[in-house]
Structure formats: C-alpha cells, structure tokens
C-alpha positions as YAML, in Angstrom:
chain: A
units: angstrom
residues:
- id: 1
  name: MET
  ca: [4.70, 32.63, -0.74]
- id: 2
  name: GLY
  ca: [6.99, 29.53, -1.34]
- id: 3
  name: LYS
  ca: [7.14, 26.39, 0.23]
- id: 4
  name: GLN
  ca: [9.23, 24.86, 3.08]
- id: 5
  name: LYS
  ca: [12.21, 22.21, 2.16]
- id: 6
  name: THR
  ca: [12.78, 19.86, 4.88]
- id: 7
  name: ILE
  ca: [16.43, 18.15, 5.22]
- id: 8
  name: MET
  ca: [16.99, 15.70, 7.43]
- id: 9
  name: LEU
  ca: [20.86, 14.85, 8.34]
- id: 10
  name: LEU
  ca: [21.25, 11.05, 9.88]
- id: 11
  name: VAL
  ca: [23.98, 12.22, 12.17]
- id: 12
  name: THR
  ca: [23.82, 8.80, 14.00]
- id: 13
  name: TYR
  ca: [22.42, 5.34, 13.93]
- id: 14
  name: ARG
  ca: [23.29, 4.48, 17.47]
- id: 15
  name: CYS
  ca: [20.78, 5.06, 20.42]
- id: 16
  name: ASN
  ca: [21.31, 4.39, 24.24]
- id: 17
  name: LEU
  ca: [17.76, 3.22, 24.81]
- id: 18
  name: ARG
  ca: [16.09, -0.12, 23.72]
- id: 19
  name: CYS
  ca: [12.49, 0.88, 23.15]
- id: 20
  name: SER
  ca: [10.44, -1.89, 23.20]
- id: 21
  name: TYR
  ca: [8.66, -0.97, 19.62]
- id: 22
  name: CYS
  ca: [11.71, 0.35, 17.79]
- id: 23
  name: TYR
  ca: [12.02, -0.73, 14.39]
- id: 24
  name: GLU
  ca: [15.58, 0.87, 14.01]
- id: 25
  name: PRO
  ca: [18.52, -1.58, 14.00]
- id: 26
  name: LYS
  ca: [20.74, -1.36, 17.06]
- id: 27
  name: GLU
  ca: [24.18, -2.84, 15.89]
- id: 28
  name: SER
  ca: [25.38, -0.10, 13.64]
- id: 29
  name: ASN
  ca: [27.96, 2.37, 14.65]
- id: 30
  name: PHE
  ca: [27.73, 4.64, 11.64]
- id: 31
  name: HIS
  ca: [27.68, 8.45, 12.29]
- id: 32
  name: MET
  ca: [28.01, 11.55, 10.61]
- id: 33
  name: THR
  ca: [31.33, 13.90, 10.60]
- id: 34
  name: VAL
  ca: [31.15, 17.63, 10.85]
- id: 35
  name: ASP
  ca: [32.84, 18.38, 7.35]
- id: 36
  name: ARG
  ca: [30.37, 15.70, 5.87]
- id: 37
  name: ALA
  ca: [27.21, 17.73, 7.58]
- id: 38
  name: LYS
  ca: [28.52, 20.97, 6.07]
- id: 39
  name: ARG
  ca: [28.96, 19.62, 2.64]
- id: 40
  name: ILE
  ca: [25.56, 18.16, 2.74]
- id: 41
  name: ILE
  ca: [24.12, 21.31, 3.83]
- id: 42
  name: GLN
  ca: [26.20, 23.36, 1.20]
- id: 43
  name: GLU
  ca: [25.01, 21.00, -1.57]
- id: 44
  name: GLN
  ca: [21.08, 20.94, -0.36]
- id: 45
  name: MET
  ca: [21.19, 24.89, -0.09]
- id: 46
  name: SER
  ca: [22.93, 25.43, -3.64]
- id: 47
  name: SER
  ca: [20.52, 23.21, -5.41]
- id: 48
  name: LEU
  ca: [17.28, 24.94, -4.02]
- id: 49
  name: ASN
  ca: [15.34, 27.50, -6.17]
- id: 50
  name: ASP
  ca: [12.98, 30.33, -5.19]
- id: 51
  name: TYR
  ca: [10.02, 27.75, -5.13]
- id: 52
  name: TYR
  ca: [11.46, 27.35, -1.44]
- id: 53
  name: ASP
  ca: [11.28, 30.36, 0.90]
- id: 54
  name: SER
  ca: [12.37, 28.63, 4.11]
- id: 55
  name: VAL
  ca: [14.48, 25.27, 4.89]
- id: 56
  name: GLU
  ca: [14.06, 23.48, 8.03]
- id: 57
  name: ILE
  ca: [17.12, 21.10, 9.03]
- id: 58
  name: GLN
  ca: [16.46, 18.05, 11.27]
- id: 59
  name: PHE
  ca: [19.21, 16.15, 13.03]
- id: 60
  name: MET
  ca: [18.04, 12.62, 13.29]
- id: 61
  name: GLY
  ca: [19.31, 9.52, 14.70]
- id: 62
  name: GLY
  ca: [19.14, 7.03, 16.60]
- id: 63
  name: GLU
  ca: [19.48, 9.21, 19.25]
- id: 64
  name: PRO
  ca: [20.69, 12.65, 17.85]
- id: 65
  name: LEU
  ca: [22.29, 14.18, 21.24]
- id: 66
  name: LEU
  ca: [24.99, 11.41, 21.03]
- id: 67
  name: GLU
  ca: [26.41, 13.53, 18.60]
- id: 68
  name: PHE
  ca: [25.66, 16.92, 20.14]
- id: 69
  name: SER
  ca: [29.24, 18.16, 19.31]
- id: 70
  name: LEU
  ca: [28.42, 17.54, 15.82]
- id: 71
  name: ILE
  ca: [25.04, 19.68, 16.06]
- id: 72
  name: LYS
  ca: [26.58, 22.55, 18.37]
- id: 73
  name: ASP
  ca: [29.46, 23.05, 15.26]
- id: 74
  name: VAL
  ca: [27.19, 22.65, 12.56]
- id: 75
  name: SER
  ca: [24.48, 24.81, 13.98]
- id: 76
  name: GLU
  ca: [26.95, 27.66, 14.71]
- id: 77
  name: TRP
  ca: [28.76, 27.32, 11.26]
- id: 78
  name: LEU
  ca: [25.18, 27.41, 9.88]
- id: 79
  name: TRP
  ca: [24.03, 30.39, 11.43]
- id: 80
  name: ALA
  ca: [27.35, 32.38, 10.51]
- id: 81
  name: SER
  ca: [27.20, 31.26, 6.87]
- id: 82
  name: PRO
  ca: [25.06, 32.97, 3.79]
- id: 83
  name: TYR
  ca: [22.53, 30.34, 4.24]
- id: 84
  name: ALA
  ca: [21.38, 31.84, 7.67]
- id: 85
  name: ASN
  ca: [18.30, 33.82, 6.33]
- id: 86
  name: LYS
  ca: [17.16, 31.03, 4.59]
- id: 87
  name: VAL
  ca: [17.10, 28.16, 7.23]
- id: 88
  name: MET
  ca: [13.81, 29.09, 9.28]
- id: 89
  name: VAL
  ca: [14.78, 26.77, 12.23]
- id: 90
  name: LEU
  ca: [16.98, 23.54, 13.23]
- id: 91
  name: PHE
  ca: [15.22, 20.60, 14.91]
- id: 92
  name: ALA
  ca: [16.24, 17.43, 16.39]
- id: 93
  name: PRO
  ca: [14.07, 14.86, 17.84]
- id: 94
  name: THR
  ca: [15.61, 13.34, 21.45]
- id: 95
  name: ASN
  ca: [14.65, 10.69, 24.13]
- id: 96
  name: GLY
  ca: [15.87, 13.30, 26.40]
- id: 97
  name: THR
  ca: [17.93, 11.05, 28.87]
- id: 98
  name: LEU
  ca: [21.67, 12.36, 27.55]
- id: 99
  name: LEU
  ca: [20.59, 16.06, 28.34]
- id: 100
  name: THR
  ca: [23.70, 17.49, 30.36]
- id: 101
  name: SER
  ca: [24.14, 21.27, 32.10]
- id: 102
  name: GLU
  ca: [26.39, 21.85, 29.28]
- id: 103
  name: MET
  ca: [23.75, 21.13, 26.39]
- id: 104
  name: LYS
  ca: [20.95, 22.75, 28.39]
- id: 105
  name: LYS
  ca: [23.02, 25.97, 28.69]
- id: 106
  name: TRP
  ca: [23.44, 26.17, 24.86]
- id: 107
  name: PHE
  ca: [20.30, 24.84, 23.82]
- id: 108
  name: THR
  ca: [18.57, 27.61, 26.30]
- id: 109
  name: LYS
  ca: [20.99, 30.27, 24.58]
- id: 110
  name: TYR
  ca: [19.63, 29.47, 21.29]
- id: 111
  name: LYS
  ca: [16.37, 28.02, 21.76]
- id: 112
  name: ASP
  ca: [14.56, 30.54, 19.31]
- id: 113
  name: LYS
  ca: [16.98, 28.94, 16.63]
- id: 114
  name: ILE
  ca: [17.17, 25.36, 17.49]
- id: 115
  name: HIS
  ca: [14.30, 23.23, 18.95]
- id: 116
  name: LEU
  ca: [14.31, 19.90, 20.64]
- id: 117
  name: GLY
  ca: [11.31, 17.60, 20.25]
- id: 118
  name: LEU
  ca: [10.92, 15.13, 23.45]
- id: 119
  name: SER
  ca: [9.99, 11.58, 23.02]
- id: 120
  name: PHE
  ca: [8.05, 10.59, 26.07]
- id: 121
  name: ASP
  ca: [5.70, 7.77, 26.32]
- id: 122
  name: GLY
  ca: [3.45, 8.98, 29.16]
- id: 123
  name: ASP
  ca: [3.24, 8.34, 32.93]
- id: 124
  name: ILE
  ca: [6.09, 6.40, 34.91]
- id: 125
  name: ASP
  ca: [4.70, 3.35, 34.17]
- id: 126
  name: MET
  ca: [4.26, 3.67, 30.39]
- id: 127
  name: GLN
  ca: [7.51, 5.19, 30.16]
- id: 128
  name: ASN
  ca: [9.29, 2.54, 31.84]
- id: 129
  name: THR
  ca: [7.49, -0.15, 29.94]
- id: 130
  name: ASN
  ca: [8.15, 1.13, 26.71]
- id: 131
  name: ARG
  ca: [11.47, 2.91, 27.03]
- id: 132
  name: SER
  ca: [14.31, 1.00, 29.17]
- id: 133
  name: SER
  ca: [13.12, 2.27, 32.54]
- id: 134
  name: SER
  ca: [14.06, 5.94, 31.90]
- id: 135
  name: PHE
  ca: [11.47, 7.82, 33.52]
- id: 136
  name: GLU
  ca: [14.05, 9.43, 36.08]
- id: 137
  name: LYS
  ca: [16.47, 10.29, 33.37]
- id: 138
  name: VAL
  ca: [14.45, 12.96, 31.81]
- id: 139
  name: GLU
  ca: [13.76, 16.34, 32.82]
- id: 140
  name: LEU
  ca: [10.20, 17.11, 31.62]
- id: 141
  name: SER
  ca: [9.65, 20.75, 32.73]
- id: 142
  name: TYR
  ca: [12.90, 21.82, 30.96]
- id: 143
  name: PHE
  ca: [11.42, 20.53, 27.81]
- id: 144
  name: ALA
  ca: [7.88, 21.97, 28.64]
- id: 145
  name: SER
  ca: [9.02, 25.36, 29.60]
- id: 146
  name: THR
  ca: [11.90, 26.04, 27.08]
- id: 147
  name: TRP
  ca: [9.91, 25.08, 23.68]
- id: 148
  name: PRO
  ca: [6.35, 25.55, 25.14]
- id: 149
  name: GLU
  ca: [5.01, 25.64, 21.57]
- id: 150
  name: GLN
  ca: [6.56, 22.14, 20.55]
- id: 151
  name: SER
  ca: [4.81, 19.08, 21.12]
- id: 152
  name: VAL
  ca: [5.86, 16.01, 22.98]
- id: 153
  name: LYS
  ca: [5.35, 12.94, 21.39]
- id: 154
  name: MET
  ca: [4.18, 9.67, 22.58]
- id: 155
  name: THR
  ca: [4.35, 6.30, 21.29]
- id: 156
  name: ILE
  ca: [1.69, 3.61, 22.48]
- id: 157
  name: SER
  ca: [2.50, 0.07, 22.43]
- id: 158
  name: PRO
  ca: [0.19, -2.85, 23.04]
- id: 159
  name: GLU
  ca: [1.60, -3.01, 26.50]
- id: 160
  name: THR
  ca: [0.51, 0.79, 27.14]
- id: 161
  name: ILE
  ca: [-2.57, 1.18, 25.24]
- id: 162
  name: SER
  ca: [-5.03, 0.65, 28.25]
- id: 163
  name: HIS
  ca: [-3.10, 3.61, 29.82]
- id: 164
  name: LEU
  ca: [-3.21, 5.93, 27.04]
- id: 165
  name: ALA
  ca: [-5.41, 8.17, 28.97]
- id: 166
  name: ASP
  ca: [-3.55, 8.37, 32.01]
- id: 167
  name: GLY
  ca: [-0.42, 9.33, 30.22]
- id: 168
  name: VAL
  ca: [-1.93, 12.10, 28.18]
- id: 169
  name: ILE
  ca: [-3.56, 13.70, 31.29]
- id: 170
  name: PHE
  ca: [0.17, 13.02, 32.88]
- id: 171
  name: LEU
  ca: [1.81, 15.45, 30.33]
- id: 172
  name: HIS
  ca: [-0.87, 18.07, 30.68]
- id: 173
  name: THR
  ca: [-0.19, 18.00, 34.28]
- id: 174
  name: LYS
  ca: [3.71, 18.51, 33.79]
- id: 175
  name: GLY
  ca: [3.04, 21.46, 31.60]
- id: 176
  name: PHE
  ca: [2.94, 19.96, 28.00]
- id: 177
  name: LYS
  ca: [0.59, 22.28, 25.79]
- id: 178
  name: TYR
  ca: [0.82, 20.21, 22.74]
- id: 179
  name: ILE
  ca: [0.83, 16.14, 22.97]
- id: 180
  name: SER
  ca: [1.12, 14.38, 19.75]
- id: 181
  name: ALA
  ca: [0.60, 10.47, 19.95]
- id: 182
  name: ASP
  ca: [0.95, 7.37, 17.43]
- id: 183
  name: LEU
  ca: [0.20, 3.64, 17.73]
- id: 184
  name: ALA
  ca: [3.28, 1.62, 17.62]
- id: 185
  name: MET
  ca: [3.55, -0.02, 14.01]
- id: 186
  name: GLY
  ca: [6.15, -2.17, 12.70]
- id: 187
  name: PRO
  ca: [6.73, -6.18, 12.06]
- id: 188
  name: SER
  ca: [7.46, -7.06, 15.45]
- id: 189
  name: ILE
  ca: [4.17, -5.07, 16.81]
- id: 190
  name: ASN
  ca: [1.91, -7.47, 18.00]
- id: 191
  name: TRP
  ca: [-1.66, -5.83, 18.33]
- id: 192
  name: SER
  ca: [-4.85, -7.78, 18.80]
- id: 193
  name: LYS
  ca: [-8.58, -7.48, 18.86]
- id: 194
  name: GLN
  ca: [-8.66, -6.68, 22.62]
- id: 195
  name: SER
  ca: [-5.96, -3.64, 21.95]
- id: 196
  name: LEU
  ca: [-8.69, -1.99, 19.72]
- id: 197
  name: VAL
  ca: [-11.42, -2.44, 22.55]
- id: 198
  name: ALA
  ca: [-8.97, -0.71, 24.88]
- id: 199
  name: TYR
  ca: [-8.39, 1.91, 22.20]
- id: 200
  name: LYS
  ca: [-11.71, 3.10, 22.12]
- id: 201
  name: GLN
  ca: [-12.32, 3.10, 25.86]
- id: 202
  name: GLU
  ca: [-9.17, 5.23, 26.30]
- id: 203
  name: LEU
  ca: [-10.25, 7.65, 23.69]
- id: 204
  name: ASN
  ca: [-13.65, 7.89, 25.29]
- id: 205
  name: LYS
  ca: [-12.02, 8.53, 28.56]
- id: 206
  name: LEU
  ca: [-9.66, 11.50, 27.10]
- id: 207
  name: SER
  ca: [-12.94, 12.96, 25.12]
- id: 208
  name: GLN
  ca: [-14.65, 13.42, 28.49]
- id: 209
  name: TYR
  ca: [-11.34, 14.94, 30.14]
- id: 210
  name: TYR
  ca: [-11.24, 17.58, 27.35]
- id: 211
  name: LEU
  ca: [-14.95, 18.33, 27.53]
- id: 212
  name: GLU
  ca: [-14.16, 18.81, 31.27]
- id: 213
  name: ASN
  ca: [-11.32, 21.00, 30.75]
- id: 214
  name: PRO
  ca: [-11.93, 22.87, 27.71]
- id: 215
  name: THR
  ca: [-9.14, 25.13, 27.78]
- id: 216
  name: LEU
  ca: [-6.66, 22.53, 27.04]
- id: 217
  name: ILE
  ca: [-5.88, 21.67, 23.52]
- id: 218
  name: PRO
  ca: [-6.84, 18.18, 22.52]
- id: 219
  name: PHE
  ca: [-3.87, 15.78, 21.83]
- id: 220
  name: SER
  ca: [-3.39, 14.63, 18.27]
- id: 221
  name: MET
  ca: [-5.52, 11.91, 17.96]
- id: 222
  name: LEU
  ca: [-8.86, 13.81, 18.98]
- id: 223
  name: ARG
  ca: [-7.80, 16.21, 16.15]
- id: 224
  name: VAL
  ca: [-8.82, 14.58, 13.19]
- id: 225
  name: ASN
  ca: [-10.21, 16.65, 10.34]
- id: 226
  name: VAL
  ca: [-13.57, 14.64, 10.15]
- id: 227
  name: GLU
  ca: [-15.51, 17.18, 7.86]
- id: 228
  name: SER
  ca: [-13.15, 16.46, 5.02]
- id: 229
  name: ILE
  ca: [-14.63, 13.09, 4.31]
- id: 230
  name: GLY
  ca: [-16.63, 13.05, 0.95]
- id: 231
  name: ARG
  ca: [-14.34, 15.28, -0.51]
- id: 232
  name: SER
  ca: [-12.03, 14.38, -3.37]
- id: 233
  name: LYS
  ca: [-8.16, 14.71, -2.74]
- id: 234
  name: HIS
  ca: [-6.64, 17.52, -4.48]
- id: 235
  name: ASN
  ca: [-3.35, 15.52, -3.97]
- id: 236
  name: VAL
  ca: [-3.36, 11.56, -3.89]
- id: 237
  name: LYS
  ca: [-0.02, 11.77, -2.18]
- id: 238
  name: THR
  ca: [-0.35, 13.47, 1.06]
- id: 239
  name: CYS
  ca: [3.24, 13.69, 2.53]
- id: 240
  name: CYS
  ca: [5.82, 15.56, 1.02]
- id: 241
  name: CYS
  ca: [8.47, 12.55, 1.36]
- id: 242
  name: GLY
  ca: [11.05, 12.72, -1.39]
- id: 243
  name: GLU
  ca: [9.76, 15.86, -2.80]
- id: 244
  name: ASP
  ca: [9.88, 18.74, -0.43]
- id: 245
  name: MET
  ca: [11.67, 16.36, 2.40]
- id: 246
  name: THR
  ca: [15.01, 15.06, 1.79]
- id: 247
  name: CYS
  ca: [17.08, 12.46, 4.09]
- id: 248
  name: VAL
  ca: [20.67, 12.22, 3.79]
- id: 249
  name: ASP
  ca: [22.87, 9.45, 5.48]
- id: 250
  name: TRP
  ca: [26.49, 9.50, 6.92]
- id: 251
  name: THR
  ca: [27.92, 8.61, 3.36]
- id: 252
  name: GLY
  ca: [25.76, 11.39, 1.58]
- id: 253
  name: LYS
  ca: [23.39, 8.92, -0.01]
- id: 254
  name: THR
  ca: [19.45, 10.63, -0.46]
- id: 255
  name: TYR
  ca: [16.20, 8.89, 0.92]
- id: 256
  name: ALA
  ca: [12.57, 10.16, 0.55]
- id: 257
  name: CYS
  ca: [12.72, 10.49, 4.53]
- id: 258
  name: HIS
  ca: [14.23, 8.70, 7.59]
- id: 259
  name: LEU
  ca: [11.85, 5.93, 7.13]
- id: 260
  name: PHE
  ca: [13.03, 5.05, 4.00]
- id: 261
  name: SER
  ca: [16.80, 5.29, 5.08]
- id: 262
  name: PRO
  ca: [18.88, 2.52, 6.53]
- id: 263
  name: VAL
  ca: [18.46, 3.58, 9.90]
- id: 264
  name: SER
  ca: [15.19, 2.62, 9.70]
- id: 265
  name: LEU
  ca: [15.22, -0.41, 6.90]
- id: 266
  name: PRO
  ca: [17.64, -3.07, 6.06]
- id: 267
  name: MET
  ca: [20.30, -1.50, 3.82]
- id: 268
  name: GLU
  ca: [18.95, -3.61, 0.83]
- id: 269
  name: LYS
  ca: [15.76, -2.91, 1.20]
- id: 270
  name: ALA
  ca: [16.26, 0.91, 1.59]
- id: 271
  name: ILE
  ca: [18.13, 1.12, -1.55]
- id: 272
  name: GLN
  ca: [15.40, -0.73, -3.32]
- id: 273
  name: SER
  ca: [12.70, 2.17, -2.36]
- id: 274
  name: ASN
  ca: [14.78, 4.65, -4.01]
- id: 275
  name: LEU
  ca: [14.83, 2.15, -7.03]
- id: 276
  name: ARG
  ca: [10.90, 0.93, -6.88]
- id: 277
  name: TYR
  ca: [9.35, 4.65, -6.33]
- id: 278
  name: THR
  ca: [9.48, 7.79, -8.02]
- id: 279
  name: PHE
  ca: [8.26, 10.08, -5.06]
- id: 280
  name: SER
  ca: [7.23, 12.66, -7.63]
- id: 281
  name: ASP
  ca: [4.88, 10.23, -9.47]
- id: 282
  name: HIS
  ca: [1.64, 10.47, -6.92]
- id: 283
  name: SER
  ca: [-0.04, 7.70, -8.73]
- id: 284
  name: GLN
  ca: [2.16, 4.96, -6.83]
- id: 285
  name: PHE
  ca: [0.77, 6.18, -3.65]
- id: 286
  name: GLU
  ca: [-2.96, 5.17, -3.41]
- id: 287
  name: SER
  ca: [-4.15, 1.78, -3.60]
- id: 288
  name: PRO
  ca: [-7.50, 0.70, -5.32]
- id: 289
  name: VAL
  ca: [-8.85, -0.27, -1.60]
- id: 290
  name: CYS
  ca: [-7.74, 3.01, -0.05]
- id: 291
  name: ALA
  ca: [-9.33, 4.90, -3.21]
- id: 292
  name: LYS
  ca: [-12.97, 3.22, -2.44]
- id: 293
  name: CYS
  ca: [-12.65, 3.81, 1.46]
- id: 294
  name: ILE
  ca: [-15.14, 7.11, 2.52]
- id: 295
  name: LEU
  ca: [-12.59, 7.75, 5.39]
- id: 296
  name: ASN
  ca: [-9.33, 8.21, 2.71]
- id: 297
  name: VAL
  ca: [-9.21, 11.86, 2.59]
- id: 298
  name: ALA
  ca: [-9.03, 11.79, 6.50]
- id: 299
  name: CYS
  ca: [-6.79, 8.89, 6.88]
- id: 300
  name: ASN
  ca: [-3.17, 9.93, 8.03]
- id: 301
  name: HIS
  ca: [-1.54, 6.76, 6.91]
- id: 302
  name: CYS
  ca: [2.51, 7.01, 6.65]
- id: 303
  name: TYR
  ca: [4.10, 5.95, 3.17]
- id: 304
  name: GLY
  ca: [7.33, 4.95, 4.97]
- id: 305
  name: MET
  ca: [5.47, 3.03, 7.63]
- id: 306
  name: ASN
  ca: [3.18, 1.09, 4.98]
- id: 307
  name: TYR
  ca: [6.67, 0.47, 3.38]
- id: 308
  name: ILE
  ca: [8.14, -1.02, 6.62]
- id: 309
  name: CYS
  ca: [4.89, -2.90, 7.32]
- id: 310
  name: THR
  ca: [3.42, -3.99, 4.42]
- id: 311
  name: ASP
  ca: [6.44, -3.55, 1.82]
- id: 312
  name: ASP
  ca: [4.19, -1.22, -0.22]
- id: 313
  name: VAL
  ca: [4.10, 2.40, 0.31]
- id: 314
  name: SER
  ca: [0.28, 2.56, -0.77]
- id: 315
  name: ARG
  ca: [-0.89, 0.08, 1.50]
- id: 316
  name: PRO
  ca: [-1.18, 0.49, 5.22]
- id: 317
  name: SER
  ca: [-1.43, -2.29, 7.54]
- id: 318
  name: PRO
  ca: [-4.89, -4.22, 8.33]
- id: 319
  name: PHE
  ca: [-4.54, -2.99, 12.09]
- id: 320
  name: HIS
  ca: [-3.87, 0.76, 11.12]
- id: 321
  name: CYS
  ca: [-7.20, 0.70, 9.10]
- id: 322
  name: SER
  ca: [-9.19, -0.92, 11.81]
- id: 323
  name: ALA
  ca: [-7.60, 1.59, 14.48]
- id: 324
  name: PHE
  ca: [-8.08, 4.52, 12.28]
- id: 325
  name: LYS
  ca: [-11.74, 3.82, 11.76]
- id: 326
  name: ILE
  ca: [-12.35, 3.70, 15.65]
- id: 327
  name: LEU
  ca: [-10.43, 6.83, 15.75]
- id: 328
  name: PHE
  ca: [-12.57, 8.54, 13.32]
- id: 329
  name: VAL
  ca: [-15.63, 7.58, 15.11]
- id: 330
  name: GLU
  ca: [-14.61, 8.70, 18.58]
- id: 331
  name: ASN
  ca: [-13.54, 12.18, 16.96]
- id: 332
  name: CYS
  ca: [-16.87, 12.43, 15.77]
- id: 333
  name: LYS
  ca: [-18.54, 11.46, 18.97]
- id: 334
  name: PHE
  ca: [-15.89, 14.12, 20.71]
- id: 335
  name: ARG
  ca: [-16.84, 17.15, 18.14]
- id: 336
  name: LEU
  ca: [-20.68, 16.44, 18.44]
- id: 337
  name: ALA
  ca: [-20.44, 16.87, 22.25]
- id: 338
  name: GLN
  ca: [-18.28, 19.74, 21.96]
- id: 339
  name: ALA
  ca: [-20.69, 21.44, 19.54]
- id: 340
  name: GLU
  ca: [-23.86, 20.55, 22.08]
- id: 341
  name: LEU
  ca: [-21.72, 21.82, 25.02]
- id: 342
  name: ASN
  ca: [-20.74, 25.27, 23.13]
- id: 343
  name: ASN
  ca: [-24.50, 25.43, 21.84]
- id: 344
  name: ASP
  ca: [-22.93, 26.05, 18.45]
- id: 345
  name: PRO
  ca: [-25.96, 24.78, 15.89]
- id: 346
  name: LYS
  ca: [-23.60, 25.22, 12.91]
- id: 347
  name: ALA
  ca: [-21.02, 22.86, 14.36]
- id: 348
  name: LEU
  ca: [-23.62, 20.68, 15.37]
- id: 349
  name: GLN
  ca: [-25.09, 20.48, 11.80]
- id: 350
  name: SER
  ca: [-21.74, 19.74, 10.17]
- id: 351
  name: ILE
  ca: [-21.04, 16.94, 12.71]
- id: 352
  name: LYS
  ca: [-24.41, 15.35, 12.08]
- id: 353
  name: GLN
  ca: [-23.67, 15.32, 8.32]
- id: 354
  name: VAL
  ca: [-20.44, 13.36, 8.88]
- id: 355
  name: ILE
  ca: [-22.11, 10.91, 10.94]
- id: 356
  name: SER
  ca: [-24.79, 10.22, 8.29]
- id: 357
  name: LYS
  ca: [-22.23, 9.67, 5.73]
- id: 358
  name: ILE
  ca: [-20.68, 7.09, 7.54]
- id: 359
  name: ALA
  ca: [-23.46, 5.36, 9.40]
...
C-alpha cells in the first residue's frame, strides 16, 4: 500500500478573529483565485507517482470560510474531474463563526467528501478570552453531529491554562468524541513557571476525570506513546513536511507546510526556509541536545513551530521541553492508574518499566 500526499492550499491570509496567541499576520488581503487553485491541483496531481495511493487536499487560511465560494467551486470541479478517485478527502480548519445556513446545507450534503475541523478553545470563558469573544457565534452541535469522528482542536494560552480541565470536560459534554489540544507557541507568548504548575495540576484533574469515565476517549495530551522511550528512531524526521506534504500559496509558490509559509512568517523568513533547509535531508531535523534526551522518540515537537520560535527547525523552545517532561510524567501516572484499575498485569509491568527508565 502506498502513502498519502497532503496538499495545502493557502486560499486566504485573512481572518475575521484576532486570537490572543495567533502568530499569523493580519494585515494581508492576499487570497487565491478559483482558476489558480484548479491549476495548482492539476499540477500537483499530475506530478504524483504510484508511490501515493491517496491525496488529502486542505483549504487553509487565515479563515478558509471567508473563501467559501472558492471551496465550493473547486470541490465540485474536483469531484467531477479525473482526479476524483485519487483524492481521499477534502478538509478545511475553521473557527466556525462564519457558518451560514447556505454553507451548512452544502457541507451537510457533502459531509463524507469534505470535513470541517473546528478550532474551539474550551468553555465560554476560555473561548472568549482567547478568541475575540466568539463563543456565541459557533454552533457546536453542528460540528459534533456532522463529523463525529473529527477532532475539535483546542489551543491553550497562558491565560486559560488553569482552566484546561474545565474546557476539555465542557467539550465532551457538548458531544465531541475526540479532542485535540496544544499549548500556544510563538515569539509573543509569555509562559511562566506558574504556568507549568497549573499545567501539571490540570493534567492530573483530567486523568482523574477519564479514570472515572472510562468510556470516553482521553484527549490528545493524555495519549502520549510512553512505551516508545528508549527505542531508536526509525526516522530522525518525524513529520512529513516538505516531502509528503506541500503547501502552495496564492502565487503558486510552494512551502514545506503552512507554518513555513508567509501566512505564518514574514515573507523573507518564509522564503529563507526553502533556501536554508532540504526537507528530504533528515539529518537537519535533530539537534545533538534532543538526540541525548531519553524522551526524544516520544517528543512531539513541531519543526515549523520550532522555526517560528527559535529560528531552527531542530530546536524546540525551552518551554516546550519543560512542558513535555511534565506531560510525559503525567501520562505515565495516568497509564499506571488505568492498568491498576483494569487489573492488567501486562500493562502494569510495561508502564513500571517506563517509569524506571526516567526515574
């Protein structure tokens, strides 16, 4: 079986919200035309070989629903094209605030062919703190019921970290089966030592919540593969950016992913990333410091975010390292409690071995 190719189309740089942690510039009005989008897809699809047996096309922003007419026209053209049997799914992340009855009707009709991934930051206080007081503008039930297998994505800021557990629990009560969460990163984000204390406390609360509600799927931060530590990496580069993933902007210029593009970086730094890094040369993607860390294999740091924060794809920010160490330990505690609760001696032994390695 072949692999999947991801093609990101930067359909707009604009966004209707001003999220507190956003690292994307707000002043640009650049957007992609329908003809340009079709031409990019034709060029990308024509260049694929049999190595790829499926393709995912993502409409990215900014806020992609600002270009709903483009998404609609390009999707319907694509489904009627010779490429239709190769494209597995279309996808667009969204803040959900611009969804109209017309959009809902169209997305519902084609819900198996195009998925919307909602970004929503928790309960009313968290959402309004982070995302321009937009809580009342999003119909959560529509996303949870239309795409029940699609994760809702939370971003946790220094201002909302102490409410992480409340936010995750709230989204579960609203019908979301899968919840993904990330800590906000970027040059303007000011995390503190107190933030790390709160992070640990909130993870502990959520561990207890999932132990008391074992039918729920734990949110992403409590699904770290802790058993992987101590193993050698099969591949130094653990992300497909610049290889199985291509991002194309409104001019047709390609980047490794949207985090290396002008939607996330100053234009000069975005262009420099293409000149500075050969993404197929995996030796560029691990620092000597990371290579010596016992948690290296389990670590989920993002190369694009590394480049944004430290100007080096191989070097995570110091805060990321500190936060991940806490996350790993809390995952071990959670998995240990699960094994004890389920009376699973094999899992218990496995987790104890992991804990002994990091002690």
